[in-house]
C-alpha positions as CSV (number, residue, x, y, z in Angstrom):
1,M,7.7,-14.8,-5.9
2,W,6.0,-17.9,-7.4
3,H,8.2,-19.7,-9.9
4,G,7.0,-23.2,-10.3
5,E,7.7,-25.4,-7.3
6,R,11.2,-24.0,-6.7
7,Q,10.2,-21.0,-4.5
8,K,7.6,-20.3,-1.8
9,Y,5.6,-17.2,-1.6
10,A,7.5,-14.3,-0.1
11,P,5.4,-11.7,1.8
12,P,5.4,-8.2,0.3
13,S,8.1,-5.8,1.2
14,P,7.0,-2.8,3.3
15,E,7.0,-0.5,0.2
16,I,4.2,-2.5,-1.4
17,R,1.7,-2.2,1.5
18,I,-1.1,0.1,0.9
19,T,-1.3,2.9,3.4
20,S,-5.0,3.7,3.0
21,M,-7.8,1.2,2.7
22,I,-8.2,0.8,-1.1
23,K,-11.2,-1.2,-2.1
24,A,-10.6,-4.0,-4.6
25,A,-12.8,-6.5,-6.4
26,I,-12.0,-9.8,-8.0
27,I,-13.9,-11.2,-11.0
28,T,-13.4,-14.8,-11.8
29,V,-14.3,-15.5,-15.5
30,S,-15.1,-19.2,-15.9
31,D,-18.0,-21.1,-17.3
32,R,-17.3,-24.1,-15.1
33,C,-16.9,-22.1,-11.9
34,S,-20.1,-20.1,-12.7
35,R,-22.0,-23.4,-13.0
36,G,-20.6,-24.8,-9.8
37,Q,-18.7,-27.5,-11.6
38,R,-15.3,-26.3,-10.3
39,E,-14.2,-24.4,-7.2
40,D,-12.8,-20.9,-7.7
41,L,-9.3,-21.5,-6.4
42,T,-7.8,-18.6,-8.4
43,G,-10.2,-16.0,-7.1
44,E,-9.5,-17.1,-3.5
45,A,-5.7,-17.1,-4.0
46,L,-5.9,-13.6,-5.4
47,R,-8.0,-12.5,-2.5
48,V,-5.3,-13.7,-0.1
49,L,-2.5,-11.9,-2.0
50,L,-4.5,-8.6,-2.3
51,E,-5.3,-8.6,1.4
52,E,-1.7,-9.4,2.3
53,D,-0.8,-6.2,0.3
54,G,-3.3,-4.2,2.3
55,F,-6.2,-4.0,-0.1
56,H,-9.7,-4.4,1.2
57,V,-11.3,-7.0,-1.1
58,A,-14.9,-5.7,-1.0
59,E,-16.3,-8.2,-3.5
60,K,-15.4,-11.4,-5.2
61,V,-17.7,-12.7,-8.0
62,I,-17.8,-15.4,-10.6
63,V,-19.2,-14.8,-14.1
64,P,-19.3,-17.0,-17.2
65,D,-17.1,-16.4,-20.2
66,E,-19.7,-14.1,-21.7
67,R,-18.5,-10.7,-23.0
68,D,-21.7,-8.8,-22.1
69,E,-21.6,-10.1,-18.5
70,I,-18.0,-9.2,-18.1
71,V,-18.6,-5.7,-19.5
72,R,-21.6,-5.2,-17.1
73,K,-19.6,-6.3,-14.1
74,L,-16.6,-4.1,-14.9
75,I,-18.8,-1.1,-15.4
76,E,-20.7,-1.8,-12.2
77,F,-17.5,-2.2,-10.2
78,S,-15.9,0.9,-11.6
79,D,-18.7,3.3,-12.2
80,V,-21.3,2.3,-9.5
81,K,-19.2,0.8,-6.7
82,G,-16.0,2.8,-7.3
83,Y,-13.6,0.0,-6.6
84,E,-10.1,1.3,-7.3
85,L,-8.6,-2.0,-8.3
86,I,-10.5,-4.6,-10.3
87,V,-8.7,-7.8,-10.9
88,T,-10.1,-10.4,-13.3
89,N,-8.8,-13.9,-13.7
90,G,-9.6,-16.3,-16.6
91,G,-10.4,-15.9,-20.2
92,T,-7.2,-14.3,-21.3
93,G,-6.0,-16.8,-23.9
94,V,-6.9,-17.6,-27.5
95,S,-9.8,-20.1,-27.0
96,P,-13.1,-19.1,-28.7
97,R,-14.6,-18.5,-25.2
98,D,-11.6,-16.4,-24.0
99,V,-13.2,-12.9,-24.2
100,T,-12.0,-11.2,-21.0
101,P,-9.5,-8.9,-22.8
102,D,-12.1,-8.0,-25.4
103,A,-14.6,-7.0,-22.7
104,T,-11.9,-5.1,-20.9
105,R,-10.9,-3.1,-24.0
106,E,-14.5,-2.3,-24.5
107,V,-14.8,-0.5,-21.1
108,I,-11.3,1.0,-20.5
109,E,-10.6,4.6,-21.4
110,R,-6.8,4.1,-21.4
111,E,-4.5,1.1,-21.6
112,V,-1.5,0.5,-19.4
113,P,0.4,-1.7,-21.7
114,G,3.6,-1.8,-19.7
115,M,2.0,-3.9,-17.0
116,A,0.6,-6.5,-19.4
117,E,3.9,-6.6,-21.3
118,A,5.8,-7.1,-18.2
119,M,3.6,-10.0,-17.1
120,R,4.0,-11.7,-20.5
121,M,7.7,-11.1,-20.5
122,E,8.3,-12.6,-17.0
123,S,5.8,-15.4,-17.6
124,F,7.7,-16.4,-20.8
125,R,10.7,-17.2,-18.6
126,I,8.5,-19.9,-17.1
127,T,6.5,-21.1,-20.0
128,P,6.3,-20.4,-23.8
129,H,2.5,-20.4,-23.4
130,A,2.8,-16.9,-22.1
131,L,3.1,-15.8,-25.7
132,I,-0.6,-16.5,-26.3
133,S,-1.8,-14.4,-23.4
134,R,-4.0,-11.5,-24.5
135,A,-4.3,-10.0,-21.0
136,V,-5.0,-6.3,-20.8
137,V,-4.4,-3.7,-18.1
138,G,-6.2,-0.4,-18.3
139,I,-8.0,2.5,-16.6
140,R,-11.7,3.3,-16.4
141,K,-12.7,6.4,-14.4
142,Q,-10.7,6.0,-11.1
143,S,-10.3,2.2,-11.5
144,L,-7.3,0.1,-12.5
145,I,-8.5,-3.0,-14.3
146,V,-6.0,-5.9,-14.5
147,N,-6.5,-9.2,-16.4
148,L,-4.8,-12.2,-15.0
149,P,-4.7,-15.9,-16.1
150,G,-7.3,-18.3,-14.8
151,S,-4.9,-20.8,-13.1
152,P,-3.9,-20.1,-9.5
153,K,-0.2,-20.5,-10.4
154,G,-0.4,-18.3,-13.4
155,A,-2.5,-15.6,-11.7
156,K,-0.1,-15.5,-8.7
157,E,3.0,-15.3,-10.8
158,N,1.6,-12.5,-13.0
159,Y,0.4,-10.6,-10.0
160,Q,3.9,-10.8,-8.4
161,V,5.3,-9.1,-11.5
162,I,3.1,-6.0,-11.2
163,R,2.4,-5.8,-7.5
164,K,5.0,-3.2,-6.7
165,A,3.7,-0.9,-9.4
166,I,0.1,-1.0,-8.4
167,P,0.1,1.4,-5.5
168,H,1.9,4.1,-7.5
169,A,-0.4,3.6,-10.4
170,L,-3.4,4.0,-8.2
171,E,-2.0,7.2,-6.7
172,K,-1.5,8.6,-10.2
173,I,-5.0,7.6,-11.3
174,R,-6.4,9.4,-8.2
175,G,-4.6,12.5,-9.5
176,S,-1.4,12.7,-7.5
177,T,1.0,15.3,-9.0
178,E,4.1,14.0,-7.1
179,E,7.1,13.2,-9.2
180,C,7.5,9.6,-10.2
181,A,11.3,9.5,-9.7
182,P,12.9,10.2,-6.3
183,P,14.5,13.6,-6.0
184,G,17.9,13.8,-7.6
185,S,17.2,11.1,-10.1
């Protein structure tokens, strides 16, 4: 798990690995990256983490901090391309240009607040700035949409918090009727 400079990345445990090839997409939301003024280090770091967990990252794009463009891309990735996991990074704070959560709320059909709350709670252990995160996690059609921070460190730390829950969430979104708790629990 990423916690500042104290710990190195630990590979996922076997229960995290995805057994079937699940298509994922990454949307970096950044004015500077979209103009070529900054390299997309966060999107690339997330690609590595998702692929280590067994996801097939089918697409990685950069869009500016424009609500309409984010909405269009989320709908395209969910409705047209059918990506099961869509991870955004950037635009989750309180700056006037931070509109990723607003765009996400516009397209999702149901929120998954526990994931966003867990990310904020765990991040607060690292920095009080976690309290100003407006990140959202939700479902549109058969897609799980996750908002992560724009910094590589923050995105990796937040992903680490929810990574073990993602495979089960995707199974349930697909319609699995298996019990959530192990037998006898």
